[in-house]
C-alpha positions in Angstrom: -47.3 -46.7 50.4 -45.5 -46.8 46.9 -43.8 -50.1 46.3 -40.7 -48.4 45.1 -40.3 -47.4 48.8 -40.5 -50.8 50.0 -38.1 -52.6 47.7 -34.7 -50.6 47.0 -34.3 -49.8 43.0 -38.0 -50.9 42.3 -38.9 -49.3 39.0 -42.6 -49.4 39.4 -43.2 -46.0 38.2 -41.1 -46.4 35.1 -41.2 -48.2 31.8 -38.9 -51.0 33.1 -41.8 -51.9 35.7 -41.7 -55.6 35.9 -39.0 -56.1 33.4 -35.8 -55.1 35.3 -33.4 -57.3 37.2 -34.7 -56.5 40.7 -38.1 -57.5 39.5 -37.2 -61.2 39.4 -39.0 -63.2 42.1 -41.2 -60.2 43.0 -44.8 -61.4 43.7 -46.0 -58.4 41.9 -44.0 -58.4 38.7 -46.8 -59.5 36.3 -49.0 -56.8 37.7 -46.2 -54.1 36.9 -45.5 -55.4 33.5 -49.6 -55.4 32.7 -49.7 -51.8 33.9 -46.8 -50.8 32.3 -45.5 -48.1 34.7 -47.2 -45.2 36.6 -50.9 -45.8 37.5 -53.0 -43.3 35.8 -55.2 -43.1 38.9 -52.4 -42.5 41.4 -52.5 -38.9 41.7 -56.4 -38.8 42.4 -55.7 -41.4 44.9 -53.0 -39.5 46.6 -55.2 -36.5 46.9 -57.9 -38.3 48.6 -55.5 -40.4 50.9 -53.3 -37.3 51.8 -56.1 -35.8 53.4 -56.3 -38.9 55.8 -53.9 -38.6 58.7 -53.8 -42.2 59.8 -54.9 -45.3 57.8 -55.5 -48.5 59.7 -56.4 -52.1 58.1 -58.1 -54.6 60.0 -56.8 -58.0 58.6 -56.7 -61.7 59.0 -56.2 -64.5 56.9 -59.1 -66.3 58.3 -62.8 -65.7 57.8 -65.5 -65.3 60.9 -62.8 -64.3 63.4 -64.7 -60.5 63.9 -62.7 -58.1 61.6 -65.8 -56.3 60.9 -66.7 -56.0 64.5 -63.4 -54.8 65.4 -63.2 -52.2 62.6 -66.6 -50.8 63.7 -65.8 -50.9 67.5 -62.4 -49.1 66.5 -64.2 -46.7 64.4 -66.9 -45.8 67.0 -64.3 -45.7 69.8 -62.1 -43.0 68.0 -65.0 -41.1 66.8 -66.2 -40.7 70.7 -62.6 -39.5 71.3 -63.5 -36.4 69.0 -61.7 -37.6 66.2 -62.8 -37.6 62.5 -63.1 -41.1 61.3 -64.1 -42.9 58.2 -64.7 -46.5 57.7 -64.3 -48.4 54.4 -65.9 -51.7 54.3 -63.6 -53.8 51.7 -65.5 -57.2 52.7 -67.4 -57.1 49.2 -68.5 -60.8 49.7 -70.3 -60.3 53.1 -70.4 -56.5 54.0 -71.8 -56.1 57.3 -70.6 -52.4 58.3 -74.1 -50.9 57.1 -75.9 -52.8 59.7 -73.0 -52.4 62.3 -72.9 -48.8 61.7 -76.6 -48.1 61.4 -76.6 -47.0 57.7 -78.3 -50.0 56.4 -81.1 -48.8 53.8 -79.5 -45.6 53.0 -78.5 -44.8 49.6 -74.9 -43.7 48.6 -75.0 -40.6 46.7 -72.7 -40.1 43.6 -72.0 -36.5 43.1 -69.8 -34.8 40.4 -66.7 -34.9 42.7 -67.5 -38.5 43.8 -69.2 -40.8 46.2 -70.4 -39.3 49.4 -70.2 -41.8 52.2 -72.9 -42.5 54.6 -72.9 -41.1 58.3 -73.4 -43.3 61.1 -76.1 -42.0 63.4 -74.2 -43.3 66.4 -71.1 -41.4 66.2 -70.8 -39.7 63.1 -68.4 -42.0 61.6 -68.3 -41.8 57.6 -69.2 -45.0 56.2 -68.7 -46.6 52.7 -69.6 -50.3 52.0 -70.4 -52.3 48.9 -73.5 -53.3 50.9 -75.0 -49.8 50.6 -74.7 -49.9 46.8 -76.6 -53.3 46.4 -80.3 -53.5 45.6 -81.0 -55.2 48.9 -79.5 -56.7 52.0 -79.7 -60.0 50.6 -77.9 -59.2 47.5 -74.2 -60.1 47.2 -71.2 -59.5 44.9 -68.6 -62.6 44.1 -65.8 -60.5 42.5 -62.3 -61.9 42.4 -59.0 -60.8 41.0 -59.0 -57.8 38.8 -62.7 -56.9 39.3 -62.1 -56.9 43.1 -59.1 -54.9 42.8 -60.8 -52.3 40.5 -63.7 -52.0 42.9 -61.4 -51.3 46.0 -59.5 -48.8 43.7 -62.8 -47.0 43.1 -63.5 -47.0 46.8 -60.3 -45.4 47.6 -60.0 -43.0 44.5 -63.5 -41.9 44.2 -65.1 -41.3 47.7 -65.3 -37.9 49.3 -63.9 -38.7 52.7 -62.7 -35.0 53.3 -60.0 -34.6 56.2 -59.9 -37.3 58.5 -57.8 -38.2 61.6 -58.5 -41.9 60.9 -59.8 -44.1 58.1 -60.4 -47.7 59.0 -60.1 -50.4 56.3 -62.4 -53.5 57.2 -60.9 -56.2 55.2 -62.2 -59.4 53.7 -60.5 -62.8 54.7 -57.8 -64.1 52.2 -60.2 -66.8 51.2 -63.4 -64.7 50.7 -65.6 -65.1 47.7 -64.4 -68.7 46.7 
């Protein structure tokens, strides 16, 4: 969802992004100022995400409460109900979806059109996780701030999800990678 739809009069897609009177007190003000208006990748993101009918985020402010398990269970249940489902593991510090979805040890293929998600042998759910991009299951990433944001943006912009009924986003806790 575009921020201008959330805040009345938000100039996020103009040159006055982060500088207008309505921006004072906005937590995203500095980000808008640094980006300077329209995101050059937004059209690509919209193209990918418009092919997904429903997007569901599994979130919690606390770690260790079962977000990954819930996301995997929800994705599998929807797939067994004859829905086309994708699962994007955004937990870059402790990615567990490859193991939960049975795609651990498989390599993600990068084509000229983008990354091709792995397919779970259990229910056919399309899966992408940073865990599938690392050299080994013991490897990890400790990205924060702009690096974490850029990686998540790449996952949304550059993955060939195709037409899906549901895309489940398994998220990290707000204190992850600290």
